[in-house]
C-alpha positions as CSV (number, residue, x, y, z in Angstrom):
1,X,11.6,-6.8,-5.2
2,X,13.3,-9.9,-6.5
3,X,16.8,-9.7,-7.9
4,X,17.7,-10.8,-11.4
5,X,21.2,-11.5,-12.7
6,X,21.4,-10.0,-16.1
7,X,24.6,-11.8,-17.0
8,X,26.3,-15.2,-16.4
9,X,28.2,-15.6,-13.1
10,X,31.7,-14.3,-13.7
11,X,33.3,-16.6,-11.0
12,X,32.1,-19.8,-12.8
13,X,34.4,-21.5,-15.3
14,X,31.8,-22.7,-17.8
15,X,32.4,-26.0,-19.5
16,X,31.2,-25.9,-23.2
17,X,29.2,-29.1,-23.1
18,X,26.9,-28.0,-26.0
19,X,29.9,-27.3,-28.2
20,X,30.0,-31.1,-28.9
21,X,26.2,-31.6,-29.2
22,X,26.3,-32.5,-32.9
23,X,29.0,-35.1,-32.3
24,X,27.0,-36.4,-29.3
25,X,23.9,-36.6,-31.4
26,X,25.7,-38.7,-34.0
27,X,27.0,-41.0,-31.3
28,X,23.6,-41.4,-29.7
29,X,22.0,-42.2,-33.1
30,X,24.7,-44.8,-33.8
31,X,24.1,-46.5,-30.4
32,X,20.3,-46.4,-30.8
33,X,20.3,-47.7,-34.4
34,X,22.8,-50.4,-33.5
35,X,20.6,-51.5,-30.6
36,X,17.4,-51.5,-32.7
37,X,19.1,-53.5,-35.5
38,X,20.3,-56.1,-33.0
39,X,16.9,-56.3,-31.3
40,X,15.3,-56.8,-34.7
41,X,17.8,-59.5,-35.8
42,X,18.7,-61.2,-32.6
43,X,15.9,-60.3,-30.3
44,X,16.2,-60.7,-26.5
45,X,17.3,-64.0,-24.9
46,X,14.3,-64.2,-22.6
47,X,14.8,-66.2,-19.4
48,X,12.6,-68.7,-17.6
49,X,10.2,-66.1,-16.2
50,X,9.2,-65.1,-19.7
51,X,9.5,-68.3,-21.7
52,X,8.3,-70.9,-19.2
53,X,10.3,-74.0,-18.2
54,X,11.9,-75.6,-15.2
55,X,14.5,-74.3,-12.7
56,X,16.2,-76.7,-10.4
57,X,18.6,-75.8,-7.5
58,X,21.1,-78.5,-6.5
59,X,23.6,-78.9,-3.7
60,X,27.0,-80.6,-4.3
61,X,29.2,-82.0,-1.5
62,X,32.2,-80.3,-3.1
63,X,32.7,-77.5,-5.7
64,X,31.1,-78.5,-9.0
65,X,32.6,-78.3,-12.4
66,X,30.0,-76.6,-14.6
67,X,31.4,-78.1,-17.9
68,X,31.1,-81.6,-16.3
69,X,27.5,-80.8,-15.2
70,X,26.6,-79.6,-18.7
71,X,28.2,-82.8,-20.3
72,X,26.3,-85.1,-17.9
73,X,23.0,-83.3,-18.7
74,X,23.6,-83.5,-22.4
75,X,24.2,-87.3,-22.1
76,X,20.8,-87.6,-20.4
77,X,19.1,-85.7,-23.2
78,X,19.0,-82.2,-21.7
79,X,21.1,-80.5,-24.4
80,X,19.7,-77.0,-24.0
81,X,20.0,-76.8,-20.2
82,X,21.7,-73.7,-18.8
83,X,23.9,-74.3,-15.8
84,X,25.3,-71.6,-13.5
85,X,26.6,-71.4,-9.9
86,X,23.9,-70.2,-7.5
87,X,25.8,-68.0,-4.9
88,X,28.6,-70.5,-4.3
89,X,30.5,-73.2,-6.2
90,X,28.8,-76.0,-4.3
91,X,25.4,-74.9,-5.4
92,X,24.2,-75.1,-9.0
93,X,21.2,-73.8,-10.8
94,X,19.9,-75.7,-13.8
95,X,17.4,-73.9,-16.1
96,X,15.7,-75.8,-19.0
97,X,12.8,-75.3,-21.4
98,X,11.4,-78.8,-20.6
99,X,8.3,-78.8,-18.5
100,X,7.1,-81.4,-16.0
101,X,4.1,-83.2,-17.6
102,X,2.2,-85.5,-15.2
103,X,-0.5,-86.5,-17.7
104,X,-0.3,-90.2,-18.5
105,X,2.6,-90.7,-16.0
106,X,2.5,-94.1,-14.3
107,X,2.7,-94.2,-10.5
108,X,6.3,-94.3,-9.4
109,X,7.6,-93.1,-12.7
110,X,10.5,-90.6,-12.2
111,X,9.7,-86.9,-12.6
112,X,11.8,-84.5,-14.7
113,X,13.5,-83.3,-11.5
114,X,14.2,-86.9,-10.5
115,X,15.8,-87.6,-13.9
116,X,18.1,-84.5,-13.6
117,X,19.2,-85.4,-10.1
118,X,19.9,-89.0,-11.2
119,X,21.8,-87.9,-14.3
120,X,24.1,-85.7,-12.1
121,X,24.5,-88.2,-9.2
122,X,27.5,-90.0,-10.8
123,X,31.2,-90.4,-10.1
124,X,30.6,-90.6,-6.4
125,X,28.9,-87.2,-6.3
126,X,25.6,-87.4,-4.3
127,X,23.7,-84.4,-5.5
128,X,21.0,-83.0,-3.2
129,X,17.9,-81.3,-4.5
130,X,17.3,-78.0,-2.7
131,X,14.4,-76.6,-4.7
132,X,12.6,-76.8,-8.0
133,X,10.2,-74.5,-9.8
134,X,8.0,-74.6,-12.9
135,X,6.7,-71.7,-14.9
136,X,4.1,-72.4,-17.6
137,X,4.5,-70.7,-21.0
138,X,1.2,-68.9,-20.6
139,X,2.4,-67.3,-17.4
140,X,5.7,-66.4,-18.9
141,X,4.0,-64.7,-21.9
142,X,1.7,-62.8,-19.6
143,X,4.7,-61.6,-17.5
144,X,6.5,-60.4,-20.7
145,X,3.4,-58.5,-21.9
146,X,2.8,-56.9,-18.5
147,X,6.5,-56.0,-18.2
148,X,6.4,-54.2,-21.6
149,X,3.2,-52.5,-20.7
150,X,4.8,-51.3,-17.4
151,X,7.6,-49.6,-19.3
152,X,5.2,-47.8,-21.6
153,X,3.0,-46.6,-18.8
154,X,6.1,-45.4,-16.9
155,X,7.2,-43.3,-19.9
156,X,3.8,-41.8,-20.3
157,X,3.5,-40.9,-16.7
158,X,7.0,-39.3,-16.8
159,X,6.0,-37.3,-19.8
160,X,2.9,-36.0,-18.1
161,X,4.7,-35.2,-14.9
162,X,7.5,-33.3,-16.5
163,X,5.1,-31.4,-18.8
164,X,3.1,-30.4,-15.7
165,X,6.1,-29.6,-13.5
166,X,8.1,-27.7,-16.1
167,X,7.0,-27.2,-19.7
168,X,6.1,-29.5,-22.6
169,X,9.6,-29.0,-24.2
170,X,11.2,-30.4,-21.1
171,X,8.9,-33.4,-21.2
172,X,9.8,-34.2,-24.8
173,X,13.5,-34.0,-23.8
174,X,13.1,-36.1,-20.7
175,X,11.1,-38.9,-22.4
176,X,13.4,-38.9,-25.5
177,X,16.4,-39.4,-23.1
178,X,14.5,-42.2,-21.3
179,X,13.6,-44.0,-24.5
180,X,17.3,-43.6,-25.6
181,X,18.5,-45.2,-22.3
182,X,16.0,-48.1,-22.4
183,X,16.8,-49.0,-26.1
184,X,20.5,-49.0,-25.5
185,X,20.3,-51.1,-22.3
186,X,18.1,-53.6,-24.2
187,X,20.5,-53.4,-27.1
188,X,23.4,-54.4,-24.9
189,X,21.5,-57.5,-23.7
190,X,20.7,-58.4,-27.4
191,X,24.2,-57.8,-28.8
192,X,25.9,-59.9,-26.1
193,X,23.1,-62.5,-25.9
194,X,22.6,-62.0,-22.2
195,X,19.6,-63.6,-20.4
196,X,16.7,-61.1,-19.9
197,X,14.5,-62.0,-17.0
198,X,12.3,-60.3,-14.4
199,X,15.4,-59.1,-12.5
200,X,16.7,-57.4,-15.6
201,X,13.3,-55.9,-16.3
202,X,13.3,-54.5,-12.8
203,X,16.8,-53.0,-13.5
204,X,15.5,-51.3,-16.6
205,X,12.6,-49.7,-14.7
206,X,15.2,-48.6,-12.1
207,X,17.2,-47.0,-14.8
208,X,14.2,-45.0,-15.9
209,X,13.8,-43.7,-12.4
210,X,17.5,-42.9,-12.0
211,X,17.8,-41.2,-15.4
212,X,14.6,-39.2,-14.8
213,X,15.9,-37.9,-11.5
214,X,19.2,-36.8,-13.1
215,X,17.3,-35.1,-15.9
216,X,14.9,-33.3,-13.6
217,X,17.8,-31.9,-11.6
218,X,19.4,-30.5,-14.8
219,X,16.0,-29.2,-16.1
220,X,15.3,-27.4,-12.8
221,X,18.6,-25.6,-13.0
222,X,18.1,-24.7,-16.6
223,X,14.7,-23.3,-15.8
224,X,16.1,-21.3,-12.9
225,X,18.9,-19.8,-14.9
226,X,16.6,-18.9,-17.8
227,X,14.7,-16.8,-15.3
228,X,17.8,-15.2,-13.7
229,X,20.2,-14.7,-16.6
230,X,19.0,-12.6,-19.4
231,X,22.0,-11.2,-21.3
232,X,23.2,-14.4,-22.9
233,X,22.1,-17.1,-25.4
234,X,20.1,-20.2,-24.6
235,X,23.1,-22.4,-25.5
236,X,25.2,-20.6,-22.9
237,X,22.5,-20.8,-20.3
238,X,22.4,-24.6,-20.8
239,X,26.2,-24.8,-20.5
240,X,26.1,-22.8,-17.3
241,X,23.3,-25.0,-15.9
242,X,25.2,-28.2,-16.8
243,X,28.4,-26.9,-15.3
244,X,26.6,-26.0,-12.0
245,X,25.1,-29.5,-11.7
246,X,28.2,-31.4,-12.8
247,X,29.6,-31.9,-9.3
248,X,26.3,-33.4,-8.0
249,X,26.0,-35.6,-11.1
250,X,29.6,-37.0,-10.8
251,X,29.2,-37.8,-7.1
252,X,25.8,-39.5,-7.5
253,X,26.9,-41.5,-10.5
254,X,30.2,-42.6,-9.1
255,X,28.9,-43.7,-5.7
256,X,26.1,-45.7,-7.3
257,X,28.5,-47.3,-9.8
258,X,30.9,-48.3,-7.0
259,X,28.1,-50.3,-5.3
260,X,27.0,-51.9,-8.6
261,X,30.5,-52.9,-9.6
262,X,30.9,-54.5,-6.2
263,X,27.6,-56.4,-6.7
264,X,28.8,-57.5,-10.2
265,X,32.0,-59.0,-8.9
266,X,31.0,-60.5,-5.6
267,X,27.2,-60.7,-5.8
268,X,27.2,-64.1,-7.7
269,X,26.0,-65.3,-11.0
270,X,22.3,-64.8,-10.1
271,X,22.5,-60.9,-10.2
272,X,25.1,-60.5,-12.9
273,X,22.4,-59.5,-15.4
274,X,20.8,-57.1,-12.9
275,X,24.1,-55.4,-12.2
276,X,25.0,-55.1,-15.9
277,X,21.7,-53.5,-16.7
278,X,22.1,-50.9,-14.0
279,X,25.7,-50.2,-14.7
280,X,25.0,-49.6,-18.4
281,X,21.8,-47.7,-17.6
282,X,23.5,-45.3,-15.1
283,X,26.4,-44.5,-17.5
284,X,24.1,-43.9,-20.4
285,X,21.5,-42.1,-18.2
286,X,24.1,-39.7,-17.0
287,X,25.2,-39.0,-20.5
288,X,21.7,-38.6,-21.8
289,X,20.8,-36.1,-19.2
290,X,23.5,-33.8,-20.7
291,X,23.6,-34.7,-24.3
292,X,20.1,-35.8,-25.1
293,X,17.6,-34.0,-22.8
294,X,19.5,-30.7,-22.9
295,X,20.2,-31.1,-26.6
296,X,16.5,-31.6,-27.3
297,X,15.7,-28.3,-25.5
298,X,18.0,-26.4,-27.8
299,X,16.6,-28.2,-30.9
300,X,13.1,-27.1,-29.8
301,X,14.5,-23.5,-29.3
302,X,13.7,-23.1,-25.6
303,X,13.5,-19.5,-24.6
304,X,12.8,-17.3,-21.5
305,X,9.3,-16.8,-22.9
306,X,8.6,-20.5,-22.5
307,X,9.4,-20.3,-18.7
308,X,7.7,-17.0,-17.7
309,X,5.7,-17.5,-14.6
310,X,2.1,-16.5,-14.8
311,X,1.4,-13.1,-13.4
312,X,-0.9,-13.1,-10.4
313,X,-3.7,-10.6,-10.6
314,X,-2.8,-7.4,-8.8
315,X,0.9,-8.2,-8.6
316,X,3.3,-5.3,-8.5
317,X,5.4,-5.1,-11.7
318,X,8.5,-4.7,-9.5
319,X,7.9,-8.2,-8.2
320,X,8.1,-9.9,-11.6
321,X,11.2,-12.0,-12.2
């Protein structure tokens, strides 16, 4: 015979998370609407992987001044070139929309890469070419479309999994929280005009996985408590469940954030966008597991009847939860 707690655990100091659910809903709506408006007006500043263009990595004999490099490129006609350090101050990455076009080029005529190296090899600085890469616009457009499709498929798979593993109301809450997180992360990149490349897309997909994991932990505890605790309201059961999982949530989020903050400050320019996407995603994902996913459950009027386990044929009534 299984035991059932008819009341909330008396030893637990319950934090009234859901007391602030309406305020949290207004805050979430503000963030989501602001992100959508920025995405509609500004769009995303797609990087080389999505737009096509040329990426050139250069080695300087001494630390390079990025402003000087940009000025030299502008004088050579490359006004839109983006210049960043690549790991260390003696290595520079130049990204531009211009593409190498070999059609009609006479033998011995300098290539695009040659012209960039020549433009920067002045004032006694002998710049060395380390690598160059070209991405065609058709390839970039295909990567952008496949990336967007990947996010949609991930959300659909998540919705199906959670509906099968728990109940359809949990799947609606989980997917709403994930869409909330993705829109806000993309909104941050749009508002601050940050480059969005394949690295950042990978970070967004990682955010979906992290947020889903956090949401499932909370959902599992809510389901367990609905089956154990009977003499209390759904709102109190959600508060109890969130309080019980709070320690795990804080430890997981803080340890992950410590690593990402370290990557942001010492990982170099090349992974700044990746780090920013994950930092924003983890903070918002932790928040959404509490104030979006759980809030949706209350809005859908989750009840013990939704979570009753199917009775096996011939089971003794005393064994029912």
